[in-house]
C-alpha positions in Angstrom: 1.8 -18.8 10.9 4.0 -16.9 8.6 6.0 -13.9 10.4 5.9 -10.6 9.3 8.6 -9.6 7.1 8.6 -12.9 5.4 7.5 -11.1 2.6 5.7 -12.8 -0.3 5.6 -11.4 -3.8 1.8 -10.0 -4.7 1.3 -12.4 -7.3 1.9 -15.5 -5.2 0.2 -14.0 -2.4 -3.0 -13.7 -4.5 -2.7 -17.4 -5.9 -2.2 -18.9 -2.4 -5.2 -16.6 -1.4 -7.5 -17.9 -4.1 -6.5 -21.5 -3.8 -7.5 -21.8 -0.2 -11.3 -20.4 -1.2 -13.7 -23.4 -1.5 -15.5 -23.1 -4.8 -18.8 -22.9 -3.3 -21.9 -22.7 -5.8 -23.0 -19.3 -6.7 -26.1 -17.6 -5.0 -28.6 -16.0 -7.5 -31.4 -13.6 -7.2 -33.8 -12.1 -9.8 -33.8 -8.3 -10.1 -35.5 -5.8 -12.4 -33.1 -5.3 -15.5 -33.6 -1.5 -15.3 -31.2 -2.2 -11.7 -28.8 -4.9 -13.1 -26.1 -2.5 -14.7 -22.8 -4.1 -13.3 -24.3 -7.3 -11.9 -23.1 -10.8 -13.4 -25.6 -13.0 -15.0 -26.2 -16.1 -13.4 -27.5 -18.2 -16.2 -27.2 -18.3 -19.8 -30.0 -16.0 -21.4 -32.2 -17.5 -24.2 -33.8 -15.8 -26.7 -37.5 -16.5 -26.3 -38.4 -15.3 -30.0 -36.2 -13.9 -33.2 -34.9 -10.6 -33.2 -36.3 -8.8 -35.1 -39.6 -10.6 -35.5 -40.2 -9.2 -38.9 -38.2 -8.0 -42.0 -37.1 -4.5 -41.5 -35.8 -1.5 -43.3 -32.4 0.3 -42.5 -32.8 3.0 -44.4 -35.4 5.7 -45.6 -36.3 4.6 -49.2 -38.6 2.5 -51.2 -39.3 -1.2 -50.6 -38.9 -2.8 -54.0 -38.5 -6.4 -55.8 -34.8 -6.5 -56.6 -35.0 -7.8 -60.0 -36.9 -4.7 -61.4 -34.0 -2.7 -60.2 -31.4 -4.8 -62.0 -30.6 -2.6 -65.3 -31.0 1.0 -63.3 -28.5 3.7 -63.6 -28.2 7.4 -63.9 -28.1 7.5 -67.4 -31.0 4.7 -67.7 -33.1 4.9 -64.5 -36.2 2.1 -64.2 -39.3 3.3 -63.6 -41.8 2.2 -60.8 -44.9 2.8 -60.0 -45.7 4.4 -56.4 -48.3 2.4 -54.8 -48.1 3.0 -51.1 -46.6 4.0 -48.0 -45.3 1.7 -45.4 -47.0 2.5 -41.8 -44.9 2.8 -38.7 -45.7 0.2 -36.0 -48.2 -2.0 -37.6 -47.9 -4.3 -40.5 -48.5 -3.2 -44.1 -52.2 -4.1 -45.5 -51.1 -4.5 -49.0 -48.7 -6.8 -51.1 -46.2 -5.4 -53.7 -46.7 -6.4 -57.4 -43.8 -6.4 -59.8 -42.9 -3.0 -61.1 -44.3 -1.5 -57.7 -42.5 0.5 -55.5 -44.0 1.4 -51.8 -42.4 4.3 -49.7 -40.8 2.9 -46.2 -39.1 4.7 -43.4 -36.1 3.2 -41.3 -37.6 0.6 -39.0 -40.5 0.1 -41.0 -42.1 -3.6 -42.2 -41.2 -4.8 -45.5 -44.5 -5.4 -47.3 -45.0 -8.9 -49.2 -43.7 -9.2 -52.4 -40.3 -6.7 -51.5 -37.0 -8.4 -51.0 -34.9 -4.9 -50.9 -34.9 -1.3 -49.9 -33.3 1.5 -52.4 -32.0 4.5 -50.6 -33.9 7.9 -51.0 -31.1 9.1 -52.3 -30.8 7.1 -55.2 -34.3 7.8 -56.5 -36.0 10.8 -58.3 -39.5 11.8 -57.9 -41.3 11.8 -61.6 -45.0 12.2 -60.3 -47.0 11.4 -57.2 -47.4 7.7 -58.9 -44.0 7.2 -60.6 -40.2 7.4 -59.3 -37.0 6.9 -60.9 -34.4 4.2 -59.6 -31.2 5.2 -60.6 -29.0 2.2 -59.2 -29.8 -1.5 -58.8 -30.0 -3.2 -55.3 -29.8 -6.8 -54.4 -31.7 -9.4 -52.4 -31.9 -8.1 -48.9 -30.1 -4.9 -49.4 -30.5 -2.4 -46.8 -33.1 -5.2 -44.9 -32.5 -6.7 -41.3 -34.2 -10.4 -42.0 -36.4 -12.1 -39.1 -34.1 -13.6 -36.6 -30.9 -11.7 -38.4 -29.8 -10.4 -35.0 -30.9 -12.9 -32.9 -32.4 -16.6 -33.4 -35.2 -18.1 -31.2 -33.6 -20.0 -28.8 -30.3 -18.6 -29.1 -28.1 -18.2 -25.9 -27.6 -14.8 -26.2 -25.7 -13.6 -23.2 -23.6 -16.3 -21.0 -23.4 -17.1 -17.7 -20.8 -15.3 -15.9 -21.2 -11.8 -18.1 -20.6 -8.7 -16.4 -24.0 -6.4 -17.6 -23.1 -3.6 -19.2 -25.6 -1.2 -20.8 -25.5 -3.1 -24.0 -26.5 -6.3 -22.0 -29.5 -4.1 -20.9 -30.6 -2.8 -24.0 -30.8 -6.5 -25.4 -32.2 -8.1 -22.6 -35.3 -5.4 -23.2 -35.1 -5.9 -26.8 -36.3 -9.7 -25.9 -38.9 -8.3 -23.4 -36.9 -9.6 -20.5 -37.7 -7.2 -17.8 -36.3 -9.1 -15.2 -32.9 -11.0 -15.0 -31.3 -13.7 -12.6 -27.8 -12.4 -11.2 -25.3 -13.7 -8.7 -26.1 -12.0 -5.4 -23.5 -9.7 -4.3 -20.7 -10.8 -1.7 -21.6 -9.1 1.5 -18.0 -7.6 2.8 -17.8 -6.8 6.5 -15.7 -3.7 7.2 -14.2 -3.5 10.7 -11.9 -0.2 11.6 -9.5 -0.8 14.2 -7.6 1.4 16.6 -8.0 3.8 20.0 -7.0 7.1 17.8 -10.0 6.3 15.4 -13.1 8.6 15.6 -16.4 8.7 13.4 -15.9 11.3 10.7 -18.7 13.3 12.2 -16.8 14.0 15.3 -14.3 16.3 16.1 -10.9 14.6 16.9 -9.3 15.5 20.1 -5.7 15.8 20.0 -3.9 12.6 18.8 -7.0 11.3 17.2 -8.0 10.8 13.7 -11.3 10.6 11.6 -12.0 7.1 10.2 -11.2 7.4 6.3 -10.7 3.7 5.5 -14.1 2.3 6.8 -15.7 4.7 4.1 -13.1 4.8 1.3 -13.0 0.8 1.3 -16.8 0.5 1.0 -17.0 2.7 -1.7 -14.4 0.6 -3.7 -15.8 -2.7 -2.5 -19.6 -1.5 -3.7 -17.9 -0.3 -6.9 -16.6 -3.7 -7.7 -19.6 -5.6 -6.9 -19.7 -6.3 -3.5 -22.3 -5.2 -0.6 -20.3 -3.3 2.0 -21.5 -3.7 5.7 -19.5 -1.7 8.2 -19.4 -2.9 11.8 -17.9 0.4 13.4 -14.7 1.0 15.1 -13.1 -1.0 17.7 -10.5 -0.5 20.1 -7.1 -1.9 20.1 -8.4 -4.4 22.3 -8.3 -8.1 21.3 -11.6 -9.5 22.9 -13.4 -6.5 21.7 -12.2 -7.3 18.2 -12.7 -10.8 18.6 -16.4 -10.5 19.1 -17.2 -8.1 16.3 -14.9 -10.2 13.7 -16.8 -13.5 14.6 -19.9 -11.6 14.2 -18.9 -10.4 11.0 -17.8 -13.9 9.7 -21.0 -15.4 10.3 -23.3 -12.7 8.7 -20.6 -11.4 5.7 -19.0 -13.5 2.7 -15.8 -12.3 3.8 -14.4 -9.5 6.4 -11.9 -6.9 6.3 -10.0 -5.5 8.8 -8.2 -1.9 8.5 -5.5 -1.0 10.4 -3.7 -3.0 13.5 -1.8 -5.1 11.0 1.9 -2.8 11.6 4.7 -5.0 13.1 4.4 -3.2 16.5 4.0 -5.2 19.9 0.5 -3.6 19.9 -0.6 -5.5 17.2 -3.6 -7.5 17.8 -5.1 -7.9 14.2 -3.0 -11.2 13.0 -3.5 -13.1 16.4 -7.3 -12.4 16.5 -7.7 -13.3 12.5 -5.4 -16.3 13.3 -8.0 -17.4 15.8 -10.9 -17.3 13.7 -10.7 -20.5 12.2 -8.7 -22.7 9.5 -6.3 -22.6 8.2 -6.1 -19.0 9.3 -3.2 -16.7 8.6 -1.5 -17.9 5.1 0.4 -14.4 4.5 1.8 -11.8 6.5 3.6 -9.4 4.9 3.6 -8.7 1.0 6.6 -7.5 -1.0 4.7 -4.6 -2.1 4.9 -0.9 -1.5 2.9 0.7 -0.2 1.0 -2.3 1.8 3.9 -4.7 3.2 2.3 -5.2 6.3 -0.7 -6.7 4.9 -2.5 -10.2 6.1 -4.1 -12.6 4.0 -6.2 -15.7 5.7 -8.9 -17.9 5.3 -10.9 -19.0 8.1 -13.3 -21.6 7.7 -13.6 -21.2 4.3 -14.0 -17.3 4.2 -11.6 -14.8 3.3 -10.6 -12.5 6.0 -7.9 -9.5 5.5 -5.8 -7.1 7.7 -5.0 -4.2 5.9 -2.9 -1.3 6.4 -4.4 1.6 8.7 -2.5 4.1 6.1 -5.4 5.2 3.4 -3.3 5.1 0.6 -1.6 1.7 1.3 -5.2 0.4 2.1 -7.0 1.2 -1.0 -3.8 0.0 -3.0 -3.6 -3.4 -1.3 -7.7 -3.7 -1.7 -7.4 -3.2 -5.7 -4.7 -5.9 -5.2 -6.3 -8.5 -3.2 -10.0 -7.6 -2.0 -11.2 -6.9 -5.9 -9.9 -10.2 -7.1 -11.7 -12.0 -4.3 -15.0 -10.1 -5.1 -14.6 -11.3 -8.8 -14.1 -14.7 -7.6 -17.3 -14.7 -5.4 -19.1 -13.6 -8.5 -17.9 -16.1 -11.1 -15.9 -13.4 -13.1 -12.2 -14.1 -13.9 -9.8 -13.0 -11.1 -7.3 -11.7 -13.8 -9.8 -9.9 -15.7 -8.6 -7.0 -17.6 -9.3 -3.6 -16.0 -9.3 -0.2 -18.0 -6.1 1.3 -18.5 -4.2 4.1 -20.7 -0.7 4.3 -22.1 1.1 7.7 -21.3 4.5 8.9 -21.5 6.0 9.7 -17.8 7.2 13.0 -17.0 10.1 12.0 -14.4 12.2 9.2 -13.5 10.7 6.8 -11.1 13.6 4.6 -9.3 12.5 1.2 -7.8 14.0 -1.2 -5.4 14.9 -4.4 -7.1 12.5 -7.3 -6.1 9.7 -5.2 -4.7 6.6 -4.3 -6.6 5.7 -0.4 -6.4 2.5 1.3 -6.9 2.7 5.0 -8.0 -0.2 7.2 -7.9 -0.4 9.0 -11.7 -1.9 12.5 -12.5 -2.8 11.9 -16.3 -2.3 15.2 -18.4 -3.0 15.9 -21.8 -0.4 18.0 -23.6 0.8 19.3 -27.0 3.2 16.4 -26.6 0.4 13.6 -25.8 -0.9 12.1 -22.8 1.7 12.8 -19.9 1.6 10.5 -16.5 2.6 12.8 -13.7 3.7 10.8 -10.8 2.4 11.9 -7.4 4.9 11.4 -4.5 3.8 11.4 -0.8 3.4 9.4 2.0 0.7 6.2 2.3 -0.8 8.4 5.2 -2.1 10.9 2.8 -5.4 10.4 1.3 -5.7 13.7 -0.8 -2.3 12.7 -2.7 -4.4 10.1 -4.1 -7.4 12.2 -4.5 -5.2 14.2 -7.0 -4.6 11.3 -9.0 -6.5 9.6 -11.6 -4.6 6.4 -12.0 -2.1 4.1 -10.7 1.4 2.7 -12.1 2.9 -0.6 -11.4 6.6 -1.0 -11.7 7.2 -4.8 -11.4 9.6 -6.1 -9.0 11.9 -7.2 -11.3 12.8 -3.6 -12.6 14.9 -1.3 -11.3 12.7 1.9 -12.3 11.2 3.7 -15.3 12.8 6.5 -16.9 11.4 10.0 -17.9 9.7 9.2 -21.7 8.6 5.9 -21.0 5.7 4.8 -22.4 3.8 3.1 -19.4 0.6 1.8 -18.9 -1.5 3.6 -16.3 -4.6 1.3 -14.6 -7.8 3.7 -14.5 -10.1 3.5 -11.4 
C-alpha cells in the first residue's frame, strides 16, 4: 500500500484510477423524454420518418412556380394571379397553375405546382386577384424540403451523447416521447468523524455540522450520478467497515469524507485497503488543497477517501469523482467543461511541482472580465460560496502575474 506523502501528480493519479476500473457494460433504462435533460443516450437514435414530412415555407409570402419570376425586378415586375391562401395545419386542397400565386405563412405546406416562396416584402398587391413580383426566386428558395433536416432511418443522435435542451427538442420533433438512457451510477457517501453532527442539531463545543455529505451529494447529482447518503460514522474501524461494505454492495462506488489525514487516528485508509482488491492505489496527491486524498478500487468498484475540509473535498471531487461518473456513464473522462478567459487582478505565487487550485470571483469591469482570487483556508466553506470559478496553476509553474489572461473553470 502506498504511503502518504509519496505524492503523485493529479493527472497520473487519475490515469491510474481509471485504468483499474473495469469496462463493464452500461446499464440502461427507458424514461420520459421530458425528464431526460442531462442524461446520456444509451443507444443511437434513428429517425422513424423524415423531418419535415412535407415541403414547408420558411417565410410569410406567396407560393409560386419559380420560372414565372425569372425576369421580375423593381422596374419591370411580373404579374401573377392570386388564387388562394394555404391553410395552416392541413394540406392545400388546390394545385397551383402557371402564372398563379398562393398566399402562404411560415410553416405552411407548399401546394402542388409550387417550388419556391417569394417573401412578402418583395411583392405588391395590385388587387384582390393580382400581385406584383419585384424580384426573382430560385427553385427551393425559402422552402424546407421533405427530409432536409432529417431523413428516415438516419442516425440523428449517437449513443453516448449528453442530452441538452436541443436533443429534447429533436426527440419531440420525431415523436419520441420516451428515450433509452444510461442509468445513473449510485454513489454512496459516508461522513466520518467523532466531531461531526447532523446539520439539524446544535453542535456542542468541539463539534461541527456535517457539510461535506450534502455538498458532495449536490455535486454528484449535478454531474449525473445518484447520491445515496449513509450518514455519519464515528472514528471507529469496525463501524466504518460495516457501513462501507454495505455501501460498496449497494452502489457503483463509494466516497468517504474525512479521516484521510496523516494522523495516527486515521482509520480510513486501513478500512479501504481491506474492502477488496487491488485496494488503495494512491494515498497522497500533489495538489493543493487536497493532498491527503485516497484513491482505491476494491473488487472492481472505485472508493475515495476525501479530505474533511469542505473546500478540499469539493476540489478533489471535481478532479477525481466527476471523471469516474463520466466513465461509468460512457462519457469521455477528459471532456470539456465550461470556462471563461479573464484577467488576473493580483499576483499568485505557487510552489513548483505542486498543482494549485484557487477559488476565483469573476467580476465585470470597464477593463473587461476580471478574475479576483479568494484567499482562505480549506475549511472555510463560505470562501467557496463567494467564488464562481476555479483557477488551475499547473505543477510546472511558479505562479501567475497580475494582468495575465487566465482560464477560469465554471461550476
